[in-house]
MOPAC internal coordinates of N, CA, C and O (Angstrom, degrees):
PM7 1SCF
backbone

  N    0.0000 0     0.00 0     0.00 0    0    0    0
  C    1.4482 1     0.00 0     0.00 0    1    0    0
  C    1.5252 1   108.73 1     0.00 0    2    1    0
  O    1.2310 1   120.60 1   -46.42 1    3    2    1
  N    1.3188 1   116.45 1   133.58 1    3    2    1
  C    1.4589 1   120.39 1  -178.92 1    5    3    2
  C    1.5308 1   110.78 1   -74.19 1    6    5    3
  O    1.2310 1   121.29 1   -20.64 1    7    6    5
  N    1.3221 1   115.14 1   159.36 1    7    6    5
  C    1.4614 1   119.90 1   178.26 1    9    7    6
  C    1.5330 1   110.70 1   -63.45 1   10    9    7
  O    1.2310 1   120.35 1   143.19 1   11   10    9
  N    1.3253 1   116.93 1   -36.81 1   11   10    9
  C    1.4647 1   120.39 1   178.73 1   13   11   10
  C    1.5271 1   110.08 1   -62.66 1   14   13   11
  O    1.2310 1   120.62 1   135.75 1   15   14   13
  N    1.3047 1   116.42 1   -44.25 1   15   14   13
  C    1.4631 1   120.34 1   178.99 1   17   15   14
  C    1.5290 1   110.34 1   -62.25 1   18   17   15
  O    1.2310 1   120.27 1   137.02 1   19   18   17
  N    1.3211 1   117.08 1   -42.98 1   19   18   17
  C    1.4682 1   121.39 1   176.95 1   21   19   18
  C    1.5275 1   111.09 1   -57.65 1   22   21   19
  O    1.2310 1   120.15 1   135.71 1   23   22   21
  N    1.3392 1   117.32 1   -44.29 1   23   22   21
  C    1.4623 1   121.10 1  -179.15 1   25   23   22
  C    1.5279 1   111.89 1   -66.30 1   26   25   23
  O    1.2310 1   120.14 1   140.46 1   27   26   25
  N    1.3184 1   117.34 1   -39.54 1   27   26   25
  C    1.4622 1   120.77 1   179.13 1   29   27   26
  C    1.5295 1   109.75 1   -65.34 1   30   29   27
  O    1.2310 1   120.35 1   137.90 1   31   30   29
  N    1.3301 1   116.94 1   -42.10 1   31   30   29
  C    1.4701 1   120.47 1   176.76 1   33   31   30
  C    1.5239 1   109.95 1   -63.55 1   34   33   31
  O    1.2310 1   120.08 1   137.79 1   35   34   33
  N    1.3306 1   117.46 1   -42.21 1   35   34   33
  C    1.4658 1   121.93 1   178.72 1   37   35   34
  C    1.5272 1   110.23 1   -60.48 1   38   37   35
  O    1.2310 1   120.25 1   136.97 1   39   38   37
  N    1.3425 1   117.12 1   -43.03 1   39   38   37
  C    1.4613 1   120.72 1   179.10 1   41   39   38
  C    1.5300 1   110.64 1   -60.62 1   42   41   39
  O    1.2310 1   120.09 1   138.52 1   43   42   41
  N    1.3120 1   117.44 1   -41.48 1   43   42   41
  C    1.4631 1   121.03 1   179.29 1   45   43   42
  C    1.5297 1   110.11 1   -65.17 1   46   45   43
  O    1.2310 1   120.30 1   136.20 1   47   46   45
  N    1.3249 1   117.02 1   -43.80 1   47   46   45
  C    1.4721 1   120.83 1   177.90 1   49   47   46
  C    1.5232 1   110.90 1   -60.83 1   50   49   47
  O    1.2310 1   120.30 1   136.04 1   51   50   49
  N    1.3392 1   117.04 1   -43.96 1   51   50   49
  C    1.4643 1   121.15 1   178.72 1   53   51   50
  C    1.5295 1   110.92 1   -63.63 1   54   53   51
  O    1.2310 1   120.84 1   138.14 1   55   54   53
  N    1.3115 1   115.99 1   -41.86 1   55   54   53
  C    1.4667 1   120.05 1   179.27 1   57   55   54
  C    1.5236 1   110.56 1   -60.02 1   58   57   55
  O    1.2310 1   120.57 1   136.99 1   59   58   57
  N    1.3189 1   116.51 1   -43.01 1   59   58   57
  C    1.4600 1   120.28 1  -177.83 1   61   59   58
  C    1.5281 1   112.72 1   -69.10 1   62   61   59
  O    1.2310 1   120.23 1   161.78 1   63   62   61
  N    1.3275 1   117.16 1   -18.22 1   63   62   61
  C    1.4638 1   120.15 1  -179.92 1   65   63   62
  C    1.5304 1   112.76 1  -106.78 1   66   65   63
  O    1.2310 1   119.63 1  -176.54 1   67   66   65
  N    1.3270 1   118.32 1     3.46 1   67   66   65
  C    1.4540 1   122.03 1  -175.70 1   69   67   66
  C    1.5324 1   110.80 1  -121.45 1   70   69   67
  O    1.2310 1   120.17 1   -79.55 1   71   70   69
  N    1.3446 1   117.28 1   100.45 1   71   70   69
  C    1.4713 1   120.10 1  -178.56 1   73   71   70
  C    1.5322 1   113.81 1   -59.06 1   74   73   71
  O    1.2310 1   119.85 1   149.53 1   75   74   73
  N    1.3211 1   117.90 1   -30.47 1   75   74   73
  C    1.4635 1   120.96 1  -179.96 1   77   75   74
  C    1.5374 1   110.58 1   -65.62 1   78   77   75
  O    1.2310 1   120.53 1   134.75 1   79   78   77
  N    1.3184 1   116.58 1   -45.25 1   79   78   77
  C    1.4712 1   119.96 1   178.53 1   81   79   78
  C    1.5252 1   109.82 1   -68.54 1   82   81   79
  O    1.2310 1   120.05 1   139.56 1   83   82   81
  N    1.3252 1   117.51 1   -40.44 1   83   82   81
  C    1.4647 1   120.19 1   177.58 1   85   83   82
  C    1.5226 1   110.85 1   -57.70 1   86   85   83
  O    1.2310 1   120.57 1   135.45 1   87   86   85
  N    1.3231 1   116.51 1   -44.55 1   87   86   85
  C    1.4597 1   120.96 1  -179.27 1   89   87   86
  C    1.5290 1   110.80 1   -62.42 1   90   89   87
  O    1.2310 1   120.49 1   138.76 1   91   90   89
  N    1.3306 1   116.67 1   -41.24 1   91   90   89
  C    1.4651 1   119.56 1  -178.19 1   93   91   90
  C    1.5244 1   112.53 1   -70.47 1   94   93   91
  O    1.2310 1   120.05 1   157.31 1   95   94   93
  N    1.3300 1   117.51 1   -22.69 1   95   94   93
  C    1.4679 1   120.83 1   179.90 1   97   95   94
  C    1.5259 1   112.98 1  -103.08 1   98   97   95
  O    1.2310 1   120.40 1   176.90 1   99   98   97
  N    1.3281 1   116.85 1    -3.10 1   99   98   97
  C    1.4667 1   120.61 1  -179.64 1  101   99   98
  C    1.5304 1   110.00 1   -59.83 1  102  101   99
  O    1.2310 1   121.20 1   -37.24 1  103  102  101
  N    1.3037 1   115.31 1   142.76 1  103  102  101
  C    1.4557 1   120.83 1   178.31 1  105  103  102
  C    1.5211 1   113.41 1    99.71 1  106  105  103
  O    1.2310 1   120.36 1   159.66 1  107  106  105
  N    1.3135 1   116.91 1   -20.34 1  107  106  105
  C    1.4629 1   119.25 1   177.45 1  109  107  106
  C    1.5199 1   108.30 1  -104.19 1  110  109  107
  O    1.2310 1   120.66 1   -43.11 1  111  110  109
  N    1.2951 1   116.34 1   136.89 1  111  110  109
  C    1.4617 1   119.64 1   177.95 1  113  111  110
  C    1.5165 1   109.10 1  -141.24 1  114  113  111
  O    1.2310 1   121.68 1   -21.79 1  115  114  113
  N    1.2880 1   114.39 1   158.21 1  115  114  113
  C    1.4504 1   120.18 1   178.52 1  117  115  114
  C    1.5033 1   110.90 1   150.50 1  118  117  115
  O    1.2310 1   121.65 1    -3.14 1  119  118  117
  N    1.3147 1   114.45 1   176.86 1  119  118  117
  C    1.4562 1   121.47 1  -177.72 1  121  119  118
  C    1.5152 1   109.31 1  -115.03 1  122  121  119
  O    1.2310 1   121.52 1   -49.54 1  123  122  121
  N    1.3336 1   114.70 1   130.46 1  123  122  121
  C    1.4585 1   121.61 1   173.24 1  125  123  122
  C    1.5236 1   106.54 1  -107.97 1  126  125  123
  O    1.2310 1   120.74 1   -64.79 1  127  126  125
  N    1.3125 1   116.20 1   115.21 1  127  126  125
  C    1.4674 1   122.66 1   178.56 1  129  127  126
  C    1.5260 1   108.01 1   -90.86 1  130  129  127
  O    1.2310 1   120.89 1   -38.21 1  131  130  129
  N    1.3143 1   115.90 1   141.79 1  131  130  129
  C    1.4659 1   121.51 1   176.49 1  133  131  130
  C    1.5184 1   109.74 1  -120.69 1  134  133  131
  O    1.2310 1   121.40 1   -38.88 1  135  134  133
  N    1.3162 1   114.93 1   141.12 1  135  134  133
  C    1.4584 1   123.12 1   170.94 1  137  135  134
  C    1.5320 1   104.80 1  -129.74 1  138  137  135
  O    1.2310 1   121.24 1   -87.75 1  139  138  137
  N    1.3210 1   115.24 1    92.25 1  139  138  137
  C    1.4608 1   122.30 1  -175.56 1  141  139  138
  C    1.5325 1   107.72 1  -108.05 1  142  141  139
  O    1.2310 1   120.97 1   -69.33 1  143  142  141
  N    1.3164 1   115.75 1   110.67 1  143  142  141
  C    1.4770 1   121.19 1  -176.56 1  145  143  142
  C    1.5260 1   111.11 1    53.25 1  146  145  143
  O    1.2310 1   120.40 1  -144.96 1  147  146  145
  N    1.3255 1   116.85 1    35.04 1  147  146  145
  C    1.4589 1   121.49 1   179.92 1  149  147  146
  C    1.5210 1   114.61 1    83.44 1  150  149  147
  O    1.2310 1   119.60 1   174.06 1  151  150  149
  N    1.3178 1   118.38 1    -5.94 1  151  150  149
  C    1.4721 1   122.93 1   177.74 1  153  151  150
  C    1.5326 1   107.57 1   -86.63 1  154  153  151
  O    1.2310 1   120.48 1   -56.46 1  155  154  153
  N    1.3331 1   116.68 1   123.54 1  155  154  153
  C    1.4583 1   121.14 1  -174.09 1  157  155  154
  C    1.5357 1   111.53 1  -107.56 1  158  157  155
  O    1.2310 1   121.77 1   -48.94 1  159  158  157
  N    1.3250 1   114.21 1   131.06 1  159  158  157
  C    1.4577 1   122.14 1   176.33 1  161  159  158
  C    1.5219 1   106.70 1  -158.53 1  162  161  159
  O    1.2310 1   120.44 1   -10.36 1  163  162  161
  N    1.3346 1   116.76 1   169.64 1  163  162  161
  C    1.4592 1   119.34 1  -178.00 1  165  163  162
  C    1.5175 1   111.44 1  -150.02 1  166  165  163
  O    1.2310 1   122.06 1   -15.81 1  167  166  165
  N    1.3420 1   113.66 1   164.19 1  167  166  165
  C    1.4580 1   121.22 1   176.68 1  169  167  166
  C    1.5255 1   107.03 1  -124.24 1  170  169  167
  O    1.2310 1   121.18 1   -53.05 1  171  170  169
  N    1.3357 1   115.36 1   126.95 1  171  170  169
  C    1.4592 1   121.91 1   174.84 1  173  171  170
  C    1.5307 1   108.20 1   -96.99 1  174  173  171
  O    1.2310 1   120.65 1   -57.85 1  175  174  173
  N    1.3197 1   116.36 1   122.15 1  175  174  173
  C    1.4565 1   121.94 1   177.40 1  177  175  174
  C    1.5182 1   108.64 1  -100.54 1  178  177  175
  O    1.2310 1   120.52 1   -52.19 1  179  178  177
  N    1.3315 1   116.61 1   127.81 1  179  178  177
  C    1.4611 1   122.70 1  -178.64 1  181  179  178
  C    1.5236 1   110.16 1   -97.77 1  182  181  179
  O    1.2310 1   120.07 1   -24.50 1  183  182  181
  N    1.3357 1   117.47 1   155.50 1  183  182  181
  C    1.4640 1   120.94 1  -179.54 1  185  183  182
  C    1.5345 1   114.00 1   -59.73 1  186  185  183
  O    1.2310 1   119.76 1   158.03 1  187  186  185
  N    1.3332 1   118.05 1   -21.97 1  187  186  185
  C    1.4709 1   120.70 1  -179.68 1  189  187  186
  C    1.5312 1   112.62 1   -81.99 1  190  189  187
  O    1.2310 1   120.36 1  -179.60 1  191  190  189
  N    1.3551 1   116.92 1     0.40 1  191  190  189
  C    1.4562 1   120.70 1   177.81 1  193  191  190
  C    1.5158 1   114.28 1    94.54 1  194  193  191
  O    1.2310 1   120.07 1  -179.57 1  195  194  193
  N    1.3193 1   117.48 1     0.43 1  195  194  193
  C    1.4639 1   120.58 1   177.35 1  197  195  194
  C    1.5218 1   109.48 1   -94.24 1  198  197  195
  O    1.2310 1   121.19 1   -10.70 1  199  198  197
  N    1.3372 1   115.33 1   169.30 1  199  198  197
  C    1.4579 1   119.22 1  -179.22 1  201  199  198
  C    1.5291 1   110.02 1  -143.73 1  202  201  199
  O    1.2310 1   121.67 1   -14.79 1  203  202  201
  N    1.3227 1   114.40 1   165.21 1  203  202  201
  C    1.4582 1   121.34 1   177.10 1  205  203  202
  C    1.5203 1   108.45 1  -135.50 1  206  205  203
  O    1.2310 1   120.64 1   -52.20 1  207  206  205
  N    1.3316 1   116.37 1   127.80 1  207  206  205
  C    1.4624 1   123.10 1   177.64 1  209  207  206
  C    1.5177 1   107.57 1   -91.58 1  210  209  207
  O    1.2310 1   119.91 1   -48.77 1  211  210  209
  N    1.3320 1   117.78 1   131.23 1  211  210  209
  C    1.4631 1   121.15 1  -178.09 1  213  211  210
  C    1.5207 1   110.77 1  -139.30 1  214  213  211
  O    1.2310 1   121.51 1   -32.76 1  215  214  213
  N    1.3111 1   114.71 1   147.24 1  215  214  213
  C    1.4656 1   122.23 1   176.66 1  217  215  214
  C    1.5209 1   110.08 1   -80.60 1  218  217  215
  O    1.2310 1   120.65 1   -25.91 1  219  218  217
  N    1.3309 1   116.37 1   154.09 1  219  218  217
  C    1.4577 1   121.33 1   172.12 1  221  219  218
  C    1.5145 1   113.91 1    96.69 1  222  221  219
  O    1.2310 1   121.64 1    22.01 1  223  222  221
  N    1.3348 1   114.47 1  -157.99 1  223  222  221
  C    1.4524 1   122.78 1  -176.01 1  225  223  222
  C    1.5141 1   109.78 1  -117.39 1  226  225  223
  O    1.2310 1   120.44 1   -52.09 1  227  226  225
  N    1.3129 1   116.76 1   127.91 1  227  226  225
  C    1.4651 1   121.96 1   176.99 1  229  227  226
  C    1.5277 1   108.49 1   -83.42 1  230  229  227
  O    1.2310 1   119.64 1   -37.38 1  231  230  229
  N    1.3453 1   118.30 1   142.62 1  231  230  229
  C    1.4697 1   119.45 1  -177.53 1  233  231  230
  C    1.5297 1   114.71 1   -69.58 1  234  233  231
  O    1.2310 1   119.54 1   156.13 1  235  234  233
  N    1.3383 1   118.48 1   -23.87 1  235  234  233
  C    1.4696 1   118.62 1  -177.84 1  237  235  234
  C    1.5292 1   111.98 1  -148.83 1  238  237  235
  O    1.2310 1   120.73 1  -110.37 1  239  238  237
  N    1.3373 1   116.22 1    69.63 1  239  238  237
  C    1.4660 1   118.80 1   177.03 1  241  239  238
  C    1.5274 1   110.74 1   -71.63 1  242  241  239
  O    1.2310 1   120.82 1   -22.62 1  243  242  241
  N    1.3297 1   116.03 1   157.38 1  243  242  241
  C    1.4697 1   119.52 1   173.63 1  245  243  242
  C    1.5236 1   109.33 1   -66.82 1  246  245  243
  O    1.2310 1   121.27 1   141.18 1  247  246  245
  N    1.3360 1   115.18 1   -38.82 1  247  246  245
  C    1.4591 1   120.21 1   176.38 1  249  247  246
  C    1.5205 1   108.97 1  -161.42 1  250  249  247
  O    1.2310 1   121.28 1   -15.68 1  251  250  249
  N    1.3334 1   115.15 1   164.32 1  251  250  249
  C    1.4590 1   122.58 1   179.29 1  253  251  250
  C    1.5176 1   108.93 1  -123.00 1  254  253  251
  O    1.2310 1   121.40 1   -47.45 1  255  254  253
  N    1.3293 1   114.94 1   132.55 1  255  254  253
  C    1.4613 1   122.23 1   174.62 1  257  255  254
  C    1.5246 1   107.44 1   -96.64 1  258  257  255
  O    1.2310 1   120.21 1   -53.17 1  259  258  257
  N    1.3119 1   117.21 1   126.83 1  259  258  257
  C    1.4599 1   122.40 1   177.16 1  261  259  258
  C    1.5187 1   107.15 1  -118.61 1  262  261  259
  O    1.2310 1   120.94 1   -63.44 1  263  262  261
  N    1.3357 1   115.80 1   116.56 1  263  262  261
  C    1.4655 1   119.81 1  -174.91 1  265  263  262
  C    1.5204 1   110.43 1  -156.47 1  266  265  263
  O    1.2310 1   121.49 1   -13.08 1  267  266  265
  N    1.3193 1   114.76 1   166.92 1  267  266  265
  C    1.4591 1   119.39 1   170.78 1  269  267  266
  C    1.5230 1   107.73 1   -83.91 1  270  269  267
  O    1.2310 1   120.75 1   -23.93 1  271  270  269
  N    1.3054 1   116.17 1   156.07 1  271  270  269
  C    1.4613 1   120.80 1   179.12 1  273  271  270
  C    1.5286 1   110.25 1   -62.16 1  274  273  271
  O    1.2310 1   120.15 1   134.81 1  275  274  273
  N    1.3251 1   117.32 1   -45.19 1  275  274  273
  C    1.4627 1   120.46 1  -178.40 1  277  275  274
  C    1.5250 1   111.80 1   -58.29 1  278  277  275
  O    1.2310 1   120.77 1   134.46 1  279  278  277
  N    1.3352 1   116.13 1   -45.54 1  279  278  277
  C    1.4566 1   119.00 1   179.74 1  281  279  278
  C    1.5218 1   110.83 1   -64.36 1  282  281  279
  O    1.2310 1   120.18 1   133.63 1  283  282  281
  N    1.3366 1   117.26 1   -46.37 1  283  282  281
  C    1.4650 1   119.98 1  -174.06 1  285  283  282
  C    1.5327 1   111.34 1   -66.86 1  286  285  283
  O    1.2310 1   119.76 1   147.21 1  287  286  285
  N    1.3102 1   118.06 1   -32.79 1  287  286  285
  C    1.4746 1   121.00 1   174.80 1  289  287  286
  C    1.5335 1   109.05 1   -62.41 1  290  289  287
  O    1.2310 1   120.30 1   133.75 1  291  290  289
  N    1.3249 1   117.03 1   -46.25 1  291  290  289
  C    1.4678 1   120.32 1   178.61 1  293  291  290
  C    1.5335 1   110.86 1   -61.68 1  294  293  291
  O    1.2310 1   120.52 1   140.18 1  295  294  293
  N    1.3270 1   116.61 1   -39.82 1  295  294  293
  C    1.4651 1   120.72 1   179.47 1  297  295  294
  C    1.5275 1   110.94 1   -64.95 1  298  297  295
  O    1.2310 1   120.23 1   135.40 1  299  298  297
  N    1.3224 1   117.17 1   -44.60 1  299  298  297
  C    1.4619 1   120.61 1  -179.38 1  301  299  298
  C    1.5252 1   111.87 1   -65.67 1  302  301  299
  O    1.2310 1   120.61 1   151.54 1  303  302  301
  N    1.3016 1   116.44 1   -28.46 1  303  302  301
  C    1.4681 1   120.86 1  -179.93 1  305  303  302
  C    1.5275 1   113.14 1   -89.20 1  306  305  303
  O    1.2310 1   120.53 1  -176.61 1  307  306  305
  N    1.3362 1   116.59 1     3.39 1  307  306  305
  C    1.4554 1   120.52 1   176.94 1  309  307  306
  C    1.5138 1   114.53 1    82.56 1  310  309  307
  O    1.2310 1   119.98 1  -167.05 1  311  310  309
  N    1.3106 1   117.64 1    12.95 1  311  310  309
  C    1.4564 1   121.56 1  -179.36 1  313  311  310
  C    1.5274 1   112.04 1   -90.13 1  314  313  311
  O    1.2310 1   120.26 1   172.51 1  315  314  313
  N    1.3084 1   117.11 1    -7.49 1  315  314  313
  C    1.4672 1   123.06 1   176.81 1  317  315  314
  C    1.5271 1   107.45 1  -133.09 1  318  317  315
  O    1.2310 1   120.31 1   -43.34 1  319  318  317
  N    1.3091 1   117.02 1   136.66 1  319  318  317
  C    1.4593 1   121.94 1   174.68 1  321  319  318
  C    1.5246 1   108.06 1   -82.02 1  322  321  319
  O    1.2310 1   120.26 1   -56.44 1  323  322  321
  N    1.3342 1   117.10 1   123.56 1  323  322  321
  C    1.4585 1   120.46 1  -174.86 1  325  323  322
  C    1.5294 1   112.96 1   -63.26 1  326  325  323
  O    1.2310 1   120.05 1   137.69 1  327  326  325
  N    1.3226 1   117.51 1   -42.31 1  327  326  325
  C    1.4691 1   120.05 1  -178.33 1  329  327  326
  C    1.5220 1   110.63 1   -68.16 1  330  329  327
  O    1.2310 1   120.08 1   129.12 1  331  330  329
  N    1.3271 1   117.44 1   -50.88 1  331  330  329
  C    1.4657 1   120.86 1  -179.44 1  333  331  330
  C    1.5305 1   110.69 1   -61.74 1  334  333  331
  O    1.2310 1   120.34 1   139.52 1  335  334  333
  N    1.3185 1   116.95 1   -40.48 1  335  334  333
  C    1.4639 1   120.87 1  -179.44 1  337  335  334
  C    1.5193 1   111.48 1   -64.97 1  338  337  335
  O    1.2310 1   120.34 1   142.32 1  339  338  337
  N    1.3304 1   116.96 1   -37.68 1  339  338  337
  C    1.4641 1   120.39 1   177.08 1  341  339  338
  C    1.5245 1   109.75 1   -64.00 1  342  341  339
  O    1.2310 1   120.76 1   135.02 1  343  342  341
  N    1.3254 1   116.16 1   -44.98 1  343  342  341
  C    1.4667 1   120.61 1  -179.57 1  345  343  342
  C    1.5286 1   111.77 1   -63.00 1  346  345  343
  O    1.2310 1   120.60 1   148.71 1  347  346  345
  N    1.3286 1   116.46 1   -31.29 1  347  346  345
  C    1.4642 1   120.92 1   179.30 1  349  347  346
  C    1.5347 1   112.33 1   -86.20 1  350  349  347
  O    1.2310 1   120.17 1   178.53 1  351  350  349
  N    1.3326 1   117.28 1    -1.47 1  351  350  349
  C    1.4590 1   120.74 1   177.71 1  353  351  350
  C    1.5183 1   114.75 1    77.90 1  354  353  351
  O    1.2310 1   120.27 1  -158.22 1  355  354  353
  N    1.3297 1   117.09 1    21.78 1  355  354  353
  C    1.4678 1   119.75 1  -179.96 1  357  355  354
  C    1.5303 1   111.71 1   -74.08 1  358  357  355
  O    1.2310 1   120.55 1   158.85 1  359  358  357
  N    1.3373 1   116.56 1   -21.15 1  359  358  357
  C    1.4611 1   121.86 1   173.44 1  361  359  358
  C    1.5214 1   107.17 1  -151.74 1  362  361  359
  O    1.2310 1   120.29 1   -11.35 1  363  362  361
  N    1.3200 1   117.06 1   168.65 1  363  362  361
  C    1.4582 1   121.65 1  -177.21 1  365  363  362
  C    1.5165 1   110.29 1  -122.55 1  366  365  363
  O    1.2310 1   121.72 1   -26.67 1  367  366  365
  N    1.3180 1   114.31 1   153.33 1  367  366  365
  C    1.4588 1   122.14 1   172.67 1  369  367  366
  C    1.5169 1   106.99 1  -125.10 1  370  369  367
  O    1.2310 1   120.83 1   -52.57 1  371  370  369
  N    1.3187 1   116.02 1   127.43 1  371  370  369
  C    1.4637 1   121.07 1   173.49 1  373  371  370
  C    1.5205 1   106.87 1  -111.91 1  374  373  371
  O    1.2310 1   120.56 1   -48.07 1  375  374  373
  N    1.3175 1   116.54 1   131.93 1  375  374  373
  C    1.4584 1   119.80 1   179.42 1  377  375  374
  C    1.5185 1   110.57 1   110.40 1  378  377  375
  O    1.2310 1   120.96 1    31.42 1  379  378  377
  N    1.3131 1   115.78 1  -148.58 1  379  378  377
  C    1.4585 1   123.31 1  -173.12 1  381  379  378
  C    1.5315 1   111.38 1   -76.00 1  382  381  379
  O    1.2310 1   121.09 1   -81.09 1  383  382  381
  N    1.3100 1   115.52 1    98.91 1  383  382  381
  C    1.4696 1   120.73 1  -177.31 1  385  383  382
  C    1.5336 1   110.72 1   -66.47 1  386  385  383
  O    1.2310 1   119.69 1   146.55 1  387  386  385
  N    1.3140 1   118.20 1   -33.45 1  387  386  385
  C    1.4737 1   120.19 1   178.32 1  389  387  386
  C    1.5316 1   110.43 1   -63.57 1  390  389  387
  O    1.2310 1   120.01 1   138.94 1  391  390  389
  N    1.3021 1   117.58 1   -41.06 1  391  390  389
  C    1.4709 1   120.87 1   177.22 1  393  391  390
  C    1.5277 1   110.56 1   -66.98 1  394  393  391
  O    1.2310 1   120.64 1   150.30 1  395  394  393
  N    1.3120 1   116.39 1   -29.70 1  395  394  393
  C    1.4659 1   120.13 1  -179.48 1  397  395  394
  C    1.5246 1   111.41 1   -64.46 1  398  397  395
  O    1.2310 1   119.89 1   156.56 1  399  398  397
  N    1.3132 1   117.82 1   -23.44 1  399  398  397
  C    1.4611 1   120.13 1   176.86 1  401  399  398
  C    1.5263 1   111.01 1   -61.92 1  402  401  399
  O    1.2310 1   120.14 1   152.41 1  403  402  401
  N    1.3276 1   117.34 1   -27.59 1  403  402  401
  C    1.4664 1   121.74 1   176.96 1  405  403  402
  C    1.5179 1   110.66 1   -61.77 1  406  405  403
  O    1.2310 1   120.73 1   145.83 1  407  406  405
  N    1.3222 1   116.20 1   -34.17 1  407  406  405
  C    1.4562 1   119.70 1  -179.90 1  409  407  406
  C    1.5264 1   110.56 1   -60.90 1  410  409  407
  O    1.2310 1   120.50 1   139.41 1  411  410  409
  N    1.3173 1   116.64 1   -40.59 1  411  410  409
  C    1.4592 1   120.33 1   177.33 1  413  411  410
  C    1.5185 1   111.70 1   -59.60 1  414  413  411
  O    1.2310 1   120.30 1   139.58 1  415  414  413
  N    1.3329 1   117.04 1   -40.42 1  415  414  413
  C    1.4665 1   121.30 1   178.25 1  417  415  414
  C    1.5293 1   110.59 1   -66.27 1  418  417  415
  O    1.2310 1   120.48 1   141.02 1  419  418  417
  N    1.3186 1   116.69 1   -38.98 1  419  418  417
  C    1.4647 1   120.94 1   178.58 1  421  419  418
  C    1.5245 1   109.89 1   -63.78 1  422  421  419
  O    1.2310 1   120.69 1   133.26 1  423  422  421
  N    1.3148 1   116.29 1   -46.74 1  423  422  421
  C    1.4682 1   121.03 1  -179.38 1  425  423  422
  C    1.5231 1   110.20 1   -60.80 1  426  425  423
  O    1.2310 1   119.78 1   137.83 1  427  426  425
  N    1.3223 1   118.03 1   -42.17 1  427  426  425
  C    1.4663 1   121.22 1  -179.79 1  429  427  426
  C    1.5346 1   111.54 1   -63.50 1  430  429  427
  O    1.2310 1   119.91 1   144.29 1  431  430  429
  N    1.3261 1   117.78 1   -35.71 1  431  430  429
  C    1.4735 1   120.73 1   177.03 1  433  431  430
  C    1.5222 1   110.18 1   -58.80 1  434  433  431
  O    1.2310 1   120.85 1   137.20 1  435  434  433
  N    1.3163 1   115.98 1   -42.80 1  435  434  433
  C    1.4632 1   120.18 1  -178.27 1  437  435  434
  C    1.5201 1   111.28 1   -73.02 1  438  437  435
  O    1.2310 1   120.38 1   139.53 1  439  438  437
  N    1.3113 1   116.87 1   -40.47 1  439  438  437
  C    1.4739 1   120.07 1  -179.49 1  441  439  438
  C    1.5213 1   111.00 1   -62.72 1  442  441  439
  O    1.2310 1   120.55 1   145.84 1  443  442  441
  N    1.3386 1   116.55 1   -34.16 1  443  442  441
  C    1.4452 1   120.39 1  -179.31 1  445  443  442
  C    1.5255 1   113.45 1   -74.17 1  446  445  443
  O    1.2310 1   120.47 1   158.77 1  447  446  445
  N    1.3318 1   116.70 1   -21.23 1  447  446  445
  C    1.4626 1   119.97 1  -173.41 1  449  447  446
  C    1.5264 1   113.95 1  -114.70 1  450  449  447
  O    1.2310 1   120.44 1   147.45 1  451  450  449
  N    1.3142 1   116.76 1   -32.55 1  451  450  449
  C    1.4705 1   121.51 1  -174.73 1  453  451  450
  C    1.5152 1   110.67 1  -125.42 1  454  453  451
  O    1.2310 1   120.88 1   -27.60 1  455  454  453
  N    1.2940 1   115.92 1   152.40 1  455  454  453
  C    1.4576 1   120.73 1   171.88 1  457  455  454
  C    1.5231 1   107.12 1   -92.57 1  458  457  455
  O    1.2310 1   121.25 1   -66.35 1  459  458  457
  N    1.2999 1   115.22 1   113.65 1  459  458  457
  C    1.4731 1   119.67 1  -178.91 1  461  459  458
  C    1.5086 1   110.92 1   -90.37 1  462  461  459
  O    1.2310 1   120.10 1   180.00 1  463  462  461

């Protein structure tokens, strides 16, 4: 398992145990698919602010993040700006790019509260 995958799973576990983060993410739902170094997994976000980490490929994600593990670890830790990095082609988004902006907000919630 890649370090990026471990961090994404950790974020989901933390979200499910943190009512403050759940409250801030309540109302948004959807699936974020990841393709990290060819390893595919996804996170389902529920309207109540909880999430579920799952292996494999979801049939209809809102969007897919395609990145290397090294880059995505740096991004999750706040060492890379997600918007600037996307514009520079450091990672790709397939699907609804507007919905992908939500991912940046989710990541910032964790960076502000937890050390990833």
